[in-house]
N, C-alpha and C positions, 0 to 999 in steps of 0.2 A: 279823830272822830269822837263825838260826844257819846256818853253812855246811852242817851236817848236814841241817837241815830243807830247805834249798834243793836239796841233792843228792837227798834222798828224793822231794821234790815233783817234781823234773825227771824222775826215773825213772818215777814214777806217771803223770805227764801223757803221757810218751812211750808208756807202755803203754796208756793210755786211748785215745789217738787211733789207735794200731795196732789195738786191739781193736775200736774203732768201725768202721774201714774194712774189717777182715776179716769181722766178723759181718754188717754191712750188705751187703758185697760178696757174701758167700755167699748171703744171702737173694735178692738180685737175680739172681745166676747161676742158682740152683736154680729160681726162679720163671720166669725167661726160658727156661731149658732145657725146662721142662714145657709152657709156653704159647707157645712161639715161633711156632707155626702161626697163632695169632690175629693176630700182627703181620705175618707173611709174606703174609697175605691182602691187605695194603695195599701190598705191595712194588711193584705195578704203577705206583704214583704216583712212584716214584723212591727211591733209597737215602737221599737227604737227608730226604724226608718220613718214611720208615720210622724213621730214627734220631731224628728229632724226636718222633715218636709214642712211641718207647720212652722217651725222656727225659721227655716229658710225663706218662707213666704212672708211672714209677719215681721221679721226683722227689718228688711228694707222698707216695708210699708209704714213702719213706725216713723221713719224719716219723712215720708210724704205727709202723713197725718200731722206730724209736729208742725210742718210749714203752714198747714191750714188752721191749726188750733193755737198757734203761738200767741196771738192776740187775746183769745178767750182765756188761755191759761194765765196770762198776766193779770187780767181783770179779776178773775176768781181769786188769785193770790192776794190782790189788794183788798178785796172784799173780806177774805179770811182774816187778814191782819188787822184791818180797821174795825171790823165787827167785834173781834176779840177785845180790842182796846176799849171800844164803846161799852160793851157788856160789863167790863170790870171797872167802869167809870174812870179810866185812866186819862181820857181826854180832859175831864174836868180838872184833874190834878195838874196836867200840863198847862192849862190856861191859868190856874191859880198860881203857878210858878212864874207867870209873866211871859210865857212862850206862845207866840202866835200859832194857831192851828195850821197855817200855811207851811210852817217849818216842818210839820210832820210829813208833808208830801215830798220833801226834798230827797230823803234816802230812798223812797219808793221809786220816784222818777229816775234817780241816778242808777239804781239797780236795773230798772226797766230798759234804760239806754244800753247798759252793759250786756244785758241778756238779749238785746237785739242782735248782738254779734253771733249768738248761737243760731238764730234764724238765718242770718246772712251766710254763715258758714255752711249751714244745712242746704240752702238753696244753691250756693255757688260751688260747693266742693263735694259734699256728701251725696246729694241726689244725682248729679251727673255721673258719679262713679258707680252708683247703683242702678243706673238707667236700664241696663240689660236685665237685671233681676226684676225691676219694677214693671217691665213689659211682659213678664211671664205670667201665664194663667196658673190657677191653683193646680190644675192637672198636668202642668208642664214642669213642675219642680222636680229636680233630680234626674232629668233625662234631656238629651239633646233635642232641639226642636226641628221639625221639618214643616215648611209651609210654602205656599205659593205667594208671589208678590207681583204687583202690576204697576207699571208706569211710575217708578220711583225716579225722580229727576236727579241727575248727577251734577256736580259743580260745573261741568262743561256744557250742560244743557241737554245731554242725551237722556232718553227715557229707557230704563231698564225693566225688563219683565223676566219672569222665570216660572216654569211649572212647579219647581220645588227647590227650595234652598235648604241645604243640610248644614245645620249649625256646627256640628262636630267636625266635619271635613271642610267647612267653608266653601262648599261647592254648590253651583247653580246648575240644575238639570234643565235641559231644553231652554237655553238662554235666548232671549230675543231682545235686541237693542235697536231703538230708533235713533238714528244719528241726526242731530239738528245743528243749525248754525244761525247765529244772530245777525240781522242785517245791520247796515251802517248806522241806522237811526237808533238801534238798541231797543226798539219797541216791538219787533216782530221776529218770530222764529220761522226758519225754513227747513223742511226736511231735506237732507242731502243724501240719505241712504239708510240702509238697515243691515244689521249683523245678526246672523243666526249661528248657533253652535249647539252641539249635542251636550256639551258640558263646559262650564267656565269655572276656573279655580283662581282665587285671588293670590297674587304674588306681591307681598309687601315690599320686597327689595326692589322690584321693578315698578312698583306703584301702578298696577294695572291688573287686568284679568287675562290669564292664559286660557286660550280657547281650544277645545278639542273638536276637530271637524268643522272649524269655523268658516263661514262664507260671508262675504260682504258684497252688497249690491248698492251701487251708487245711483242717485236720481239724475236722469238726463232731462233737463228742461227744454222742451220744444217751443219754438216760436209761436206756433199755433196749436191749440188743443192741449189736452192734459199732459203732465209730465209722465215719464215712464222710467223703468229701472234698466240699467245697463246689464251687460253680461256678468255672470258670477265670477268673483275672484276669491282665492283662498286667503285666509287670515288666521294667524295663530296667536295674536296678542292685541289687546285693546287697552291703551293707556287711559286710566280714569282715576280720579280722586274719590270715587264712591267706594267705600270699604264695606266689608261684611258686617261690621258693627252698625254702619248706617242703615243697612237693609233690615237688620233685626229691630232697630229702634224706630225707623220711620214708617214701618208698616202699621205701627200702633197709633190709634187715634189719640190726639192730644199729646204727642211726643214732645212738642215744643216746650211744654211746661217742665220737662225733665232736663233741658239743656242748661249749660252754664252760660254766663254772659259772653264769654269768648266764643262759644259755639254759636250762639244767636247772632253775634256780630259777623261771624264768618258766613253764615247762611244769608244774612242780609246783603253781603257783598258778592254772593255767587250769582253769576248771570243766569244760572239754571233755576233759580228760585222763582216759583210761580207768583204772580201778582196777588192771587187769592191768599197766599201764605204770608205775604209781607206785612199785612195789617196785624195778624196774630203774632208774628215775630216782634214787631214794634211794641205791641201790647205787653208781651212777656218781658221785653227788655226794660220797659219803664216800670213794670210791676215789681221787679226786683228791688227798685229803689223806693217805690211808693208804699208797698206793703208794710215794711218795718216802720216807716213814718206814720202810716195810718194806725198801726197798733199802738204807737205811743200817743197819738192824738186821741184815740178811743179811751185810753187810760186816763188822760188828762181831763176828758169830758166826764168820765165816770167817778173820778176821785172826789171832786167837791160835793157830789151828791151823798157820798158815804160819810162825810164828816158830820156827825151828829153828837150833840152833848147828852141828849136824853136817850137811854137805851131802848125806850118804848118806840122810838122812831126808826130804829135800825132796820126793821123788817120792810117797812115801806121804802126806805132808802135803798135797800138791796134790790127791791123790785124795780124802782125807777132807774137804777144804774144798769140793770140788765136790759131794760127796755131801750135805754140810750145806746148801749153796746150793740143790741140787735139792730137798731135803726142804722147805726154806722155801717155795720157789716153788710146789711141788706142793700144799702146805697152803693157800697163798693161792688157788690155782686152785680147789681143792675147796670152800673156804669161799664163794667167789663163786658157784660152781655151785649151792650149797644156799641162797644168800641170797635168791633169788626163789622158792623152793619153799615151799609151804604145809605146815607140820608141826604137827599137832594143831589145824588150823584157823587157825593164826596164821602171819604172815610177819614175820620180824625181820631185815631186811637190814642194819640198823645193827650189830646184835650180831655177825652173821656176818662182816662186812667188817672189824671191829676185832678179832676173835678172834685172828688170827695175831700182832698186835702184842703183846697181853697174854700170849700163849704164848711167843713167842721173845725178847722184850726181856729178861726175867729170865735166860734161858739165855745170851744174848749177854753180859750184865753179869757173870754167874758165870764164864764162860769167860775174859773179860778179867782178872777178879780172880784166877783160878787160874793165870794165865800164869807160867811159870818165867822170871824175868828175870835 
C-alpha cells in the first residue's frame, strides 16, 4: 500500500470512529433525556443498580442503532477525511504529482467494503443474540417479565394464548391453544379442536409443553349445520416447536427485524406463518443484502461531490453530499414502506426493496465517471 493510501485510510478510519461515537452518543443522550424518569423509578435500589440498568438497556440498543446509522457514519467519515485534505490544499499537491483524484477514492471505497462486514455481522449474529434484551422495556430491565399473549402461531399452525407468561419459570398460566390443520390445497386452515390448561411448562428435552389439568376438545364436523366440540379428554403434553423464547420475541411489534437470515428462512417455510407476515419476512430477508449495498452506493454518490480543489467550495460540497445522502435514504425508507402494501391486489416486496439499488447505482457510477480529476 502506498504512503498516500495509508494516509487517506488513516484519516477515514479516524473519522469513522469519531462519527460512530458521536452519532451513537447523541442517540443515547436524547433517548435518556426523554425517558430518564423510567430509570429514576428504580433509583431506590441504589446508584450502582441504576447505572447497571442504564448500561443493560443501552448496550444492546447500540447494536440496533449501528445497523440504522452505518451508512450515515461512513458518509460522515468520508466528509471528515476529504474536507481535511481540501482545507490543507493536499488535493492540489496530489494532482501536481500526476495522480488522478479518482485514485483518492480507492482506499475509502475499499475500507467501506471491509466495514460493511461489521454491519453484516451486527445484523446476522449480534442482534439476533440480543433479541431478548432488545424487546425489553426500560422498566423491565433487571427483573423477569410477566405478560399476557394472544394468538401466537406455532410452526405447526396452532394458535397459542395465555393469561400470563412468566419468563423466569418459562410457565404459561391459563393456557388456551386453538388446534388447526391445513387442508390438502395448503391454502386454508381448519380448526380441529382446542386445548385448555391451568398451567403449561415448556420441556426442551421432549420439545413440547407439559400441561397441568389439561383438557382437549376435538371438533366434530356435522354434515348439516355448524360444527360442534366432542366430549372432553385429558391431555398432559402437547408437542410443539414454539419455544418460550419465541413467545417473548414474537409478542413485540417489529420482531422480524431482530431475526437472523436463518430464522427468517425458517419462518418462511413454516406452514403456520400467516400470509400477512410473509411479505414482511421477504422484505427483511432481502434487506439484509440490499442495505449494505445501498450504503456503499450512497457513499459512491456522495464522494465525487466532495472532491474539490478550492477550499472555498467545500462547504457547499458538504451540503450537496448530505442532500444526496438524505435523498437516497429517504427513497430506501419509502420503498420499504410500500413493500408490504397491496397495490392492485399484488404485493411485491422483492421489487420494492431492490428498486433503490437499480435507481441509484447508475447515478453513482455516472457521478464518478464525470469527476473532474
